[in-house]
C-alpha positions as CSV (number, residue, x, y, z in Angstrom):
1,M,0.1,-0.1,0.3
2,Q,1.0,3.0,-1.4
3,A,1.9,5.6,1.9
4,E,0.1,9.2,2.1
5,P,2.3,12.3,0.4
6,I,3.7,14.5,2.9
7,R,1.8,17.8,3.1
8,R,4.1,20.6,1.4
9,I,2.6,23.7,1.2
10,A,4.3,27.2,-0.4
11,H,3.8,30.6,0.1
12,L,5.1,32.3,-2.9
13,D,5.6,36.2,-2.8
14,M,7.0,38.4,-5.5
15,D,10.0,40.7,-4.6
16,A,8.6,44.4,-4.2
17,F,6.4,43.8,-6.6
18,Y,4.9,47.3,-7.3
19,A,8.8,48.8,-7.7
20,S,9.9,45.6,-9.8
21,V,6.9,46.4,-12.0
22,E,8.4,49.8,-12.6
23,L,12.2,48.8,-13.0
24,L,10.7,46.8,-16.1
25,R,9.6,50.3,-17.4
26,Y,12.5,51.9,-16.1
27,P,15.3,49.9,-16.0
28,Q,17.9,52.5,-15.6
29,L,16.7,52.9,-12.3
30,K,18.1,49.6,-11.0
31,G,19.9,49.8,-7.8
32,L,18.9,52.8,-6.7
33,P,17.0,53.6,-4.5
34,V,12.8,53.9,-5.9
35,V,10.1,54.6,-4.0
36,I,6.6,53.8,-5.3
37,G,3.6,56.2,-3.8
38,G,1.5,59.5,-3.8
39,G,-0.9,59.7,-6.5
40,R,-1.6,57.5,-9.1
41,R,0.0,58.0,-12.5
42,R,-0.4,60.4,-14.7
43,E,0.0,58.9,-18.6
44,D,3.5,59.8,-20.5
45,D,3.8,62.5,-18.1
46,L,7.7,61.8,-18.0
47,L,7.2,62.1,-21.5
48,G,5.8,65.2,-21.6
49,R,8.4,66.6,-20.0
50,L,10.9,65.5,-21.9
51,A,8.7,67.4,-24.8
52,Q,9.3,70.4,-23.6
53,A,12.6,69.8,-22.8
54,Y,13.6,68.8,-26.6
55,P,10.6,69.8,-28.8
56,E,12.7,68.6,-31.6
57,Q,12.7,65.3,-31.0
58,T,9.7,62.4,-30.6
59,W,9.4,60.9,-27.6
60,T,6.9,57.2,-27.1
61,Q,7.1,54.6,-24.7
62,D,9.5,53.0,-26.3
63,D,11.5,55.3,-25.3
64,L,11.2,55.2,-21.6
65,A,14.0,53.5,-21.0
66,A,16.2,56.3,-22.4
67,I,14.6,59.1,-19.5
68,P,18.1,60.7,-18.2
69,L,17.9,60.4,-14.2
70,D,17.6,64.2,-13.8
71,F,14.3,64.0,-15.0
72,F,12.7,61.2,-12.1
73,P,11.2,63.4,-9.1
74,R,13.3,63.1,-6.1
75,L,11.9,62.9,-2.5
76,V,13.8,65.6,-1.2
77,G,11.5,68.6,-0.1
78,Y,8.5,66.6,-0.4
79,T,5.5,68.2,1.0
80,G,2.1,66.0,1.9
81,R,0.3,62.9,3.0
82,G,1.3,60.4,0.9
83,V,2.0,57.3,1.6
84,I,4.6,54.7,0.4
85,T,2.9,51.9,-1.1
86,T,6.3,49.7,-1.6
87,A,10.2,50.8,-2.2
88,T,13.3,48.9,-3.9
89,Y,15.8,47.0,-1.7
90,A,17.9,49.5,-2.2
91,A,15.6,52.2,-0.6
92,R,15.0,50.3,2.1
93,Q,18.8,50.0,3.4
94,F,17.9,53.7,4.4
95,G,15.0,52.7,6.9
96,V,12.2,53.3,4.1
97,G,9.9,50.9,3.9
98,S,5.8,50.2,3.0
99,A,2.9,52.5,4.5
100,M,5.2,55.0,5.8
101,G,4.5,58.4,4.9
102,L,6.3,60.0,2.0
103,M,7.3,63.1,4.3
104,K,9.2,60.9,6.7
105,A,10.9,58.8,3.9
106,A,12.3,62.0,2.6
107,K,13.9,62.7,5.5
108,L,15.6,59.2,5.8
109,C,16.6,59.2,1.7
110,P,16.1,62.6,0.5
111,Q,18.0,61.2,-3.1
112,A,15.1,58.5,-3.6
113,I,13.1,58.5,-6.8
114,L,9.2,58.8,-6.4
115,L,7.3,56.8,-9.0
116,P,3.4,57.0,-9.0
117,V,1.1,53.9,-8.8
118,D,0.2,52.3,-11.5
119,F,-2.6,49.7,-11.0
120,A,-3.3,48.5,-14.1
121,Q,0.4,47.5,-14.7
122,Y,0.5,45.8,-11.5
123,R,-2.9,44.1,-12.1
124,H,-1.2,43.0,-15.5
125,Y,1.7,41.4,-14.2
126,S,-0.2,39.9,-11.2
127,Q,-2.2,37.8,-13.4
128,R,0.5,36.9,-15.4
129,F,2.5,35.2,-12.9
130,K,-0.5,33.8,-11.4
131,S,-1.1,32.0,-14.2
132,I,2.2,30.9,-14.8
133,I,1.6,29.3,-11.7
134,S,-1.6,27.5,-12.2
135,D,-0.6,25.9,-15.5
136,I,2.0,24.0,-13.6
137,A,0.5,23.7,-9.7
138,P,-3.1,24.0,-10.3
139,V,-4.1,24.6,-6.5
140,M,-3.4,27.7,-5.7
141,E,-4.7,30.6,-3.2
142,N,-4.9,33.9,-4.0
143,R,-4.0,36.3,-1.5
144,G,-3.5,39.3,-3.1
145,V,-1.9,41.4,-6.3
146,D,1.6,40.0,-5.3
147,E,0.9,36.6,-2.9
148,V,-0.4,33.1,-3.2
149,Y,-0.3,29.9,-1.2
150,I,0.1,26.6,-3.6
151,D,-0.4,23.3,-2.8
152,F,3.0,20.9,-3.8
153,T,1.6,17.7,-2.3
154,E,0.4,16.1,-5.3
155,V,2.5,18.0,-8.0
156,P,5.3,16.4,-10.0
157,G,8.5,17.6,-8.4
158,G,6.5,18.8,-5.1
159,Q,8.4,16.3,-3.0
160,R,12.0,16.4,-4.3
161,E,14.1,18.6,-1.6
162,G,11.2,19.1,0.6
163,G,9.6,21.0,-2.5
164,R,12.9,22.9,-3.1
165,V,12.9,21.8,-6.5
166,L,9.2,22.7,-7.5
167,A,9.6,25.7,-6.2
168,R,13.1,26.8,-8.2
169,L,10.7,25.7,-11.7
170,I,8.3,28.0,-10.5
171,Q,10.9,31.0,-10.3
172,K,12.0,30.5,-13.3
173,A,9.3,30.0,-15.3
174,I,8.5,33.7,-13.8
175,F,11.3,35.1,-14.5
176,D,11.4,34.2,-17.8
177,D,8.3,35.4,-18.9
178,T,7.9,38.5,-16.5
179,G,11.7,39.5,-15.8
180,L,10.0,39.6,-12.4
181,T,11.9,37.6,-9.0
182,C,9.9,36.2,-6.3
183,S,10.7,34.4,-3.2
184,V,9.1,31.0,-1.8
185,G,8.7,29.0,1.3
186,V,7.5,25.4,1.8
187,A,6.8,24.1,4.6
188,P,3.8,21.5,6.3
189,N,1.4,23.9,6.2
190,K,0.4,27.5,5.2
191,L,1.6,29.0,8.4
192,L,4.8,27.9,8.2
193,A,5.2,28.4,4.5
194,K,4.2,32.0,5.4
195,M,6.7,32.6,7.5
196,A,9.8,30.7,5.2
197,S,9.1,33.5,2.7
198,E,10.4,35.8,4.3
199,F,13.8,34.1,5.4
200,N,15.8,34.1,1.9
201,K,14.2,37.2,0.2
202,P,14.4,38.9,-2.8
203,H,14.4,35.5,-4.8
204,G,15.3,33.2,-2.5
205,I,13.9,29.6,-1.2
206,S,13.5,28.5,2.2
207,V,12.0,24.9,3.0
208,V,11.0,24.0,6.7
209,L,10.8,20.0,7.1
210,E,9.0,18.7,9.7
211,G,11.8,18.6,12.3
212,D,12.9,22.2,12.0
213,L,10.2,23.8,14.2
214,Q,12.9,24.1,17.4
215,P,15.9,25.2,15.4
216,L,14.2,27.5,12.8
217,I,11.0,29.0,14.2
218,W,11.3,29.0,17.8
219,P,13.9,31.5,18.1
220,L,11.8,34.3,16.2
221,A,10.4,37.1,17.6
222,C,6.5,36.4,17.9
223,R,5.6,39.2,15.1
224,K,7.2,37.0,12.7
225,I,3.6,34.5,13.3
226,N,1.0,35.9,10.5
227,G,-1.6,37.2,12.7
228,I,0.1,38.4,15.6
229,G,0.2,41.9,15.6
230,P,1.8,45.1,17.4
231,K,-0.8,44.7,20.5
232,S,-1.0,41.4,20.9
233,D,2.8,41.5,21.0
234,E,3.0,43.9,23.5
235,K,0.9,41.9,25.5
236,L,2.7,38.8,25.3
237,Q,6.1,41.0,25.9
238,S,4.2,42.4,29.4
239,H,4.4,38.2,30.2
240,G,8.3,38.0,28.9
241,I,6.8,36.6,26.0
242,R,9.7,37.5,23.1
243,T,9.9,34.3,21.0
244,I,7.8,31.6,19.4
245,G,10.1,29.2,21.4
246,E,9.2,31.1,24.7
247,L,5.1,31.1,23.7
248,A,5.3,27.2,22.7
249,A,6.9,26.9,26.4
250,R,3.6,28.4,28.1
251,D,0.8,26.2,29.3
252,P,-2.5,26.4,27.1
253,D,-4.3,27.0,29.8
254,W,-2.0,30.0,31.1
255,L,-2.6,31.3,27.7
256,I,-6.4,31.1,27.9
257,A,-6.6,32.7,30.7
258,H,-5.0,35.7,29.8
259,F,-5.3,36.0,25.6
260,G,-9.0,34.1,25.8
261,N,-10.5,30.7,24.8
262,K,-10.2,31.3,20.9
263,T,-6.8,33.3,20.8
264,G,-5.2,31.5,23.8
265,T,-6.0,28.1,21.8
266,W,-4.8,29.8,18.4
267,L,-1.7,31.2,20.4
268,H,-0.4,27.7,21.3
269,H,-1.1,26.0,17.7
270,A,0.5,28.2,16.3
271,A,3.7,28.3,18.2
272,W,3.7,25.0,18.1
273,G,3.6,25.0,14.1
274,R,0.2,23.8,14.0
275,D,-2.1,24.8,10.9
276,S,-4.7,22.4,9.0
277,R,-6.0,25.1,6.8
278,P,-6.2,23.7,3.0
279,V,-5.3,25.9,0.6
280,V,-8.6,27.7,-1.2
281,T,-8.8,27.9,-4.5
282,S,-11.6,30.2,-4.8
283,S,-13.4,32.9,-2.2
284,E,-15.9,35.4,-2.6
285,P,-15.2,39.3,-1.4
286,V,-17.2,40.8,1.0
287,S,-16.6,44.1,0.2
288,M,-14.9,46.8,-2.2
289,S,-13.8,50.1,-1.6
290,R,-11.9,52.9,-2.6
291,E,-10.6,55.4,-0.7
292,T,-8.2,58.6,-0.8
293,T,-6.3,60.9,1.3
294,F,-6.3,64.2,1.2
295,E,-3.1,66.5,0.6
296,R,-4.7,68.4,3.0
297,D,-7.7,68.9,5.4
298,L,-10.8,70.0,3.7
299,H,-14.0,71.5,4.9
300,A,-17.3,69.9,3.9
301,V,-18.8,73.6,3.1
302,R,-15.5,75.8,1.8
303,D,-14.3,72.9,0.0
304,K,-17.5,71.4,-1.3
305,A,-17.1,71.1,-5.0
306,E,-13.5,69.4,-4.7
307,L,-15.2,66.9,-2.0
308,G,-18.0,66.8,-4.0
309,A,-15.9,65.6,-7.1
310,V,-13.6,63.2,-5.2
311,F,-16.5,61.8,-3.5
312,T,-17.9,61.4,-7.2
313,R,-14.8,60.0,-8.6
314,L,-14.7,57.4,-5.3
315,C,-18.0,56.1,-6.8
316,E,-17.4,55.4,-10.2
317,Q,-14.0,53.5,-9.0
318,V,-16.1,51.3,-6.8
319,A,-18.2,50.2,-9.6
320,Q,-16.0,49.6,-12.2
321,D,-14.1,47.6,-10.0
322,L,-17.1,45.2,-9.6
323,Q,-18.4,45.3,-13.1
324,R,-14.7,44.2,-13.9
325,K,-14.9,41.8,-11.3
326,G,-18.6,40.5,-12.0
327,Y,-20.0,41.5,-8.7
328,V,-22.9,43.6,-7.0
329,G,-23.8,44.9,-3.7
330,K,-26.3,46.2,-1.9
331,T,-25.0,47.8,1.6
332,I,-23.2,51.1,0.4
333,G,-21.4,52.9,2.9
334,I,-18.8,55.4,3.8
335,K,-15.6,56.3,5.7
336,L,-14.4,59.7,7.0
337,R,-11.3,60.3,8.7
338,F,-11.3,63.9,10.4
339,D,-8.5,66.1,11.1
340,D,-8.6,64.7,14.9
341,F,-8.0,61.3,13.3
342,S,-11.7,60.0,15.0
343,I,-13.3,58.2,12.4
344,V,-16.6,57.9,11.7
345,T,-18.8,55.4,9.2
346,R,-22.2,54.9,8.0
347,D,-23.9,52.4,5.9
348,H,-27.2,52.3,4.1
349,T,-28.5,49.0,2.3
350,L,-30.6,49.2,-0.4
351,P,-33.3,47.2,-1.4
352,H,-31.6,46.1,-4.7
353,Y,-28.2,44.8,-5.6
354,T,-26.2,47.1,-7.8
355,D,-23.0,48.3,-9.5
356,S,-24.3,51.2,-10.5
357,A,-22.0,54.4,-10.3
358,Q,-24.8,56.5,-10.0
359,G,-26.9,54.3,-7.6
360,I,-24.0,54.0,-5.4
361,R,-23.7,57.6,-5.2
362,A,-27.3,58.6,-4.5
363,A,-26.8,55.5,-1.3
364,A,-23.2,56.9,-0.5
365,G,-24.7,60.0,-0.3
366,Q,-27.6,59.3,1.9
367,C,-25.0,57.5,4.4
368,L,-22.9,61.1,4.4
369,K,-26.2,63.3,4.9
370,R,-26.2,61.2,8.8
371,A,-22.8,62.1,9.0
372,P,-21.2,64.8,11.3
373,L,-19.5,66.9,9.2
374,A,-18.2,70.1,11.4
375,K,-14.7,69.0,11.7
376,R,-12.5,69.3,8.8
377,L,-11.8,66.2,6.7
378,R,-8.3,63.9,6.2
379,L,-9.6,61.0,4.5
380,L,-13.2,59.8,2.3
381,G,-14.0,56.3,1.5
382,V,-17.1,54.9,0.0
383,R,-17.5,50.8,0.3
384,V,-20.1,48.3,-1.4
385,G,-20.9,45.2,0.5
386,S,-23.5,42.4,1.1
387,L,-21.8,41.3,-2.4
388,I,-23.0,38.6,-4.5
389,S,-22.0,37.2,-8.3
390,A,-23.8,39.4,-10.9
391,Q,-24.4,36.3,-12.7
392,D,-26.4,34.9,-9.1
393,A,-28.0,38.5,-9.0
394,K,-30.0,37.8,-12.1
395,L,-31.8,34.6,-10.7
396,L,-33.3,36.8,-8.2
397,P,-36.8,38.6,-8.1
398,S,-36.4,42.2,-9.0
399,P,-38.1,44.5,-6.7
400,L,-38.8,48.0,-7.8
401,E,-35.7,50.2,-7.9
402,T,-36.3,53.4,-6.9
403,P,-34.8,56.1,-8.6
404,P,-32.0,57.7,-6.9
405,H,-32.7,61.5,-6.6
406,D,-30.2,64.4,-5.8
407,T,-27.2,62.1,-7.7
408,N,-26.2,65.1,-9.3
409,A,-25.8,67.2,-5.9
410,L,-22.6,67.3,-4.3
411,L,-24.1,66.3,-1.0
412,F,-22.1,68.2,0.8
413,P,-23.7,71.4,2.8
414,D,-24.4,75.1,2.1
415,D,-23.2,78.2,3.3
């Protein structure tokens, strides 16, 4: 009787994904500190500047690699509230990283080149590398634009060298097709694979075997466990628990007494590397949202026109996301963050499902009318929840929709 194959799960994480995609477009920036963040890309912005500087020449997309370094904007002198989406490894050497404010990054690395985000291009390459993986190992779980879990267990080569052979094959296939590198961790489960993928970045492969828990995992800080955030880590440290090994040494009853039954039990299992979650090949999103942080705080009355335009654009973007991915929703919500960093949310549930920008804007406007607007606004967001597929929605009885009113109003108060 043939023995059951050993469970081998991989976590694949693209290396500095957004920045790496930009380096494909601008190879002259390789090896330099580059950060991606702030506003969205404006088409041909750099080419437009070149055309002004050299009007006698014709500049096209084929000339991007020839753009002189002096034409790229730098972080030095940056003012605003933009946030870094990602940074090249050269920039990370200066302490610059994801989710850091650009003003702070400008102090740490003023010479860094600043590029705006280009989500359409990132989605394109995301789809390409995932298609390559699924052709080789079809049991793949999508975890975002730049990472996936893959079940190696039954795939040819998935057991060789603990999964290293198959990981190397996938790495090479992705690089040959896209020019992008990735890091892969292979382990008995998703929890350990996620940790392993961070061991040898960039462009590394790490394999964790059943007997590697004590020498490889236990010396690590508790924060390395996906699911332990800053607050949980602070509480663990207050009890003298800094490493995963120290967490594993605590009695399960003690953990339950201090963290509750669910969290305490999970902490014990995580410290001992136990995770039975399967690789899920498809999952339905719960909601879709768009939000923006303003460069300056906006007043609901004095900046009514600007706020109204942003509000409309967010509703249109959410509608486009829904239509592109084939979903409709009926719970429309807004999110407001004020200048004192307090947050207010409001929701409104429609009697029907929608992916219409006009319908989303009308419902979101009703939410806005129920929100306090005395303080200046720092952030505005729009969310659509209670999602189902557009195909499933067609099978439902269609209630009579009330025509949205005030759809052209700015929905912010008058003076």
